[in-house]
C-alpha positions, 0 to 999 in steps of 0.5 A: 854892892855898889863896887861890885855892881859898877866895877865888876858888873856883878850882882849878889848871886854871882858873888856868892858863888864866886865865893863858895867857889873860892872855898872849895864847898857850897855854904849850906855845907858848912858846919858854922852859920853864915850870915851875909851883910850886904851894904847897898843892896839896892845897887843889884837890881834883882836883890829880892830874887838873889837873896830868895834863891840863896835862902831857898837853896840853903834850907 
């Protein structure tokens, strides 16, 4: 997250949405489980809210 935050000015939520756009579908619609391994999560000042929203929309 340090590079995404510093270089791109993006947070976790924006990165996940961009990844879904590249895949052409939402993560929740994938047939396989998806694991997010996020290093240096604290660089996203909204990390706890972003992960809660991602989790809540995937259940």
